LUMKE-787974 format. One record per residue (C-alpha): x, y, z; residue in one letter; residue number from 1. Coordinates in nm, 2 decimals. Layout:
X	Y	Z	A	NUM
...
This chain:
-4.46	-3.53	2.83	X	1
-4.59	-3.48	3.18	X	2
-4.96	-3.54	3.21	X	3
-5.17	-3.35	3.46	X	4
-5.48	-3.50	3.62	X	5
-5.80	-3.30	3.67	X	6
-5.75	-3.30	4.05	X	7
-5.40	-3.16	4.01	X	8
-5.52	-2.90	3.77	X	9
-5.80	-2.79	4.02	X	10
-5.54	-2.77	4.30	X	11
-5.30	-2.56	4.08	X	12
-5.59	-2.32	3.98	X	13
-5.69	-2.29	4.35	X	14
-5.33	-2.22	4.46	X	15
-5.26	-1.96	4.20	X	16
-5.59	-1.78	4.26	X	17
-5.53	-1.79	4.64	X	18
-5.18	-1.62	4.58	X	19
-5.33	-1.37	4.34	X	20
-5.13	-1.50	4.05	X	21
-5.27	-1.41	3.70	X	22
-5.40	-1.68	3.47	X	23
-5.05	-1.69	3.30	X	24
-4.91	-1.84	3.63	X	25
-4.88	-2.19	3.74	X	26
-4.67	-2.45	3.92	X	27
-4.30	-2.46	3.83	X	28
-4.07	-2.76	3.87	X	29
-3.69	-2.73	3.88	X	30
-3.41	-2.97	3.95	X	31
-3.24	-2.93	4.28	X	32
-2.86	-2.92	4.26	X	33
-2.71	-3.07	4.46	X	34
-2.99	-3.31	4.53	X	35
-3.14	-3.26	4.88	X	36
-3.24	-3.57	5.09	X	37
-3.31	-3.78	4.78	X	38
-3.55	-3.52	4.63	X	39
-3.43	-3.41	4.29	X	40
-3.71	-3.16	4.23	X	41
-3.83	-2.83	4.38	X	42
-4.18	-2.69	4.32	X	43
-4.31	-2.34	4.36	X	44
-4.58	-2.12	4.23	X	45
-4.47	-1.89	3.95	X	46
-4.63	-1.59	3.78	X	47
-4.51	-1.71	3.44	X	48
-4.27	-1.95	3.28	X	49
-3.90	-1.88	3.26	X	50
-3.73	-1.87	2.92	X	51
-3.65	-2.23	2.82	X	52
-3.93	-2.38	3.03	X	53
-4.16	-2.64	2.88	X	54
-4.52	-2.54	2.95	X	55
-4.78	-2.81	3.01	X	56
-5.14	-2.70	3.01	X	57
-5.37	-2.93	3.21	X	58
-5.74	-2.95	3.23	X	59
-5.92	-2.61	3.28	X	60
-5.61	-2.43	3.16	X	61
-5.39	-2.50	3.47	X	62
-5.02	-2.45	3.38	X	63
-4.72	-2.64	3.49	X	64
-4.37	-2.50	3.40	X	65
-4.08	-2.74	3.37	X	66
-3.72	-2.63	3.35	X	67
-3.54	-2.85	3.09	X	68
-3.39	-3.09	3.35	X	69
-3.72	-3.13	3.52	X	70
-3.90	-3.18	3.19	X	71
-3.67	-3.47	3.10	X	72
-3.71	-3.63	3.45	X	73
-4.09	-3.59	3.44	X	74
-4.15	-3.67	3.07	X	75
-4.32	-4.01	3.14	X	76
-4.50	-3.91	3.46	X	77
-4.84	-3.79	3.58	X	78
-4.89	-3.51	3.82	X	79
-5.18	-3.58	4.06	X	80
-5.31	-3.48	4.40	X	81
-5.34	-3.73	4.68	X	82
-5.45	-3.71	5.05	X	83
-5.21	-3.81	5.32	X	84
-5.32	-4.00	5.63	X	85
-5.43	-3.67	5.79	X	86
-5.64	-3.56	5.49	X	87
-5.39	-3.30	5.37	X	88
-5.37	-3.28	4.99	X	89
-5.03	-3.32	4.84	X	90
-4.90	-3.32	4.49	X	91
-4.78	-3.66	4.38	X	92
-4.57	-3.76	4.08	X	93
-4.68	-4.10	3.94	X	94
-4.56	-4.33	3.66	X	95
-4.78	-4.31	3.35	X	96
-4.94	-4.65	3.34	X	97
-5.28	-4.81	3.38	X	98
-5.22	-4.83	3.76	X	99
-5.05	-4.49	3.81	X	100
-4.80	-4.61	4.06	X	101
-4.61	-4.36	4.30	X	102
-4.26	-4.28	4.19	X	103
C-alpha cells in the first residue's frame, strides 16, 4: 500500500484547505490512458473519493485517493514532497526502501 510521509500529508492538507475542500477531500491519482510523455499518472485535488478508489489516510488525516490502476502501480511506493533546484515543492513518488529512491 502507498505510504504517505508527514511532509506530503502537510502539503495535501495545505492544498485542500487553500482550495476550500472539506476534510473529506484529498489528492487523487489516476492512470493516464494513453500514457502521456512517459507519465502514467495524473494527480488532482478531489472533494471526495470516487466509487472504487482505494483511500490512504496519511499523517494528520490527509487523504490520498487511488483509482484501482493507480493503486496497483503505487502499492510499493512512498508519496513525499521534495524541493526542486528553485525551492519549489513538488510531490515525489519514491520506492519504499531504507533509502527511498526516486522512481
